[in-house]
C-alpha positions in Angstrom: 111.3 68.7 68.7 110.0 72.1 69.9 110.9 73.2 73.5 108.0 73.2 75.9 106.5 76.6 76.5 104.5 77.5 79.6 102.4 80.0 77.7 101.1 78.9 74.3 101.7 81.2 71.3 99.1 84.0 71.1 96.3 83.7 68.6 96.8 85.8 65.5 93.9 88.1 66.4 94.9 88.5 70.1 95.3 92.1 71.5 98.1 92.8 74.0 97.3 95.8 76.2 99.8 97.7 78.5 98.7 99.1 81.8 98.7 102.8 82.5 101.4 103.4 85.1 101.6 107.2 85.2 99.5 109.4 87.5 96.9 111.5 85.7 97.4 114.7 87.6 99.0 116.1 90.8 96.0 114.9 93.0 96.3 111.4 91.6 100.1 111.4 92.3 99.4 112.7 95.9 96.8 110.0 96.5 99.1 107.3 95.2 102.0 108.6 97.4 99.7 108.6 100.4 98.5 105.1 99.8 102.0 103.9 99.0 103.6 105.3 102.1 102.4 102.6 104.4 103.7 100.0 102.0 107.1 101.6 101.9 107.1 101.8 105.8 106.2 98.1 106.1 109.0 97.2 103.7 111.5 99.4 105.6 110.4 97.7 108.9 110.8 94.3 107.3 114.3 95.0 106.1 115.3 96.6 109.4 113.9 93.6 111.3 116.0 91.2 109.2 119.1 93.3 109.8 118.4 93.4 113.5 117.9 89.6 113.7 121.1 89.0 111.7 123.0 91.3 114.0 121.5 89.9 117.2 122.3 86.4 116.1 126.0 87.0 115.3 127.0 90.6 116.4 128.5 91.0 112.9 127.5 94.0 110.8 128.3 92.1 107.6 125.7 89.5 108.5 123.2 92.3 109.3 123.8 93.9 106.0 123.5 90.6 104.2 120.2 89.8 106.0 118.8 93.3 105.1 119.8 92.8 101.4 118.2 89.4 101.3 115.0 90.8 102.8 115.0 93.6 100.2 115.7 91.1 97.4 112.8 89.0 98.6 110.4 91.9 98.5 111.7 92.8 95.0 111.2 89.2 93.8 107.8 89.0 95.3 106.8 92.3 93.5 108.3 91.1 90.1 106.8 87.7 90.2 103.3 88.9 91.1 103.5 91.9 88.8 101.4 92.4 85.6 103.0 94.2 82.7 100.5 93.3 80.0 97.1 91.8 79.4 96.4 89.6 76.4 92.8 89.3 75.2 92.1 86.5 72.7 89.7 83.6 72.0 90.9 81.8 75.1 90.2 84.6 77.5 92.4 87.0 79.4 96.1 86.3 80.2 97.9 88.5 82.7 101.7 88.5 82.0 104.3 87.9 82.8 102.8 87.0 86.2 104.4 83.9 87.7 102.9 84.0 91.1 99.5 85.2 92.4 96.0 85.1 90.9 94.7 85.4 88.4 97.3 84.6 85.8 94.8 83.4 83.1 91.0 83.7 83.0 89.2 81.6 80.4 86.1 83.4 79.1 83.7 81.0 80.9 85.2 82.2 84.2 84.8 85.9 83.6 81.5 87.3 84.9 81.7 91.1 84.1 84.1 93.9 83.1 83.2 97.4 84.2 84.8 100.7 84.8 85.9 101.0 88.5 85.6 104.3 90.5 88.6 105.8 92.1 87.6 105.0 95.7 87.0 101.3 94.9 90.4 101.0 93.2 92.1 102.5 96.3 90.2 100.5 98.9 89.6 97.1 97.1 92.4 97.2 94.7 95.3 98.6 96.7 94.6 98.6 100.4 92.4 95.6 101.2 93.4 92.8 101.5 96.9 94.0 102.2 98.9 91.0 101.2 96.9 90.0 98.1 96.4 93.1 96.1 93.8 92.9 93.4 95.5 95.6 91.3 98.9 93.9 90.4 100.2 96.4 87.8 102.1 98.9 89.9 100.0 101.7 88.5 100.6 105.1 90.0 97.1 106.2 89.1 93.7 105.4 90.7 91.9 106.5 87.5 90.9 104.5 84.4 90.8 101.1 86.0 88.4 98.3 85.0 87.0 95.8 87.5 87.2 92.3 86.2 84.8 90.0 88.1 85.5 86.3 87.7 84.5 83.1 89.4 86.5 83.2 92.6 87.3 86.9 92.8 87.9 90.4 91.4 90.9 92.1 89.9 91.6 95.5 88.4 93.5 96.5 85.2 94.2 100.1 84.1 94.6 100.0 80.3 96.6 102.8 78.6 94.1 102.6 75.7 90.7 102.1 77.2 89.0 102.1 73.7 91.3 99.2 72.6 90.6 97.4 75.8 86.8 97.7 75.4 87.0 96.8 71.7 89.0 93.7 72.5 86.6 92.6 75.3 83.6 93.4 73.0 85.1 91.3 70.2 85.1 88.1 72.2 82.4 88.7 74.9 80.2 91.7 74.2 77.9 90.7 77.1 80.6 91.4 79.7 80.7 95.2 79.2 77.7 96.0 81.5 78.4 99.7 81.9 79.4 100.5 78.4 76.6 103.1 78.0 78.0 105.0 81.1 81.3 105.5 79.3 
């Protein structure tokens, strides 16, 4: 008897793509830092508030430290469970992995409406900043360049493949109608 797997084995002709995590140049790094600073401040405030509540309730620094560590652990768990470290493209559709929490995790081809290159401004505003608690760009990329907008029934997400040609070829193999702006590339 085989153990139950949550994710079926990939098809033999599936393509697994990694996200680009590195900034392209110093301007890209500066923009990423500027957009990430509010997130870092919110996390710091959350950890400080947890520590303050722990201390106020018990007047014990050990409890305050424990509360701060638990808050930081919670943020780390949230980021790791929502994070996307690869995208698999195969006959079934798109699979974002190893994402355990958040949407989308898997997009069957009949749910995908379009795949297009996304401009920098759109990635920053719609992928990173708004909505603040449900980011549409879940890879942790430090670059705002080279992203693709994936429109699907129910929403939009962004993915920055390291190899854009392999990404476009994989999409084109299964759904050539989705690459609306291929001529603009």
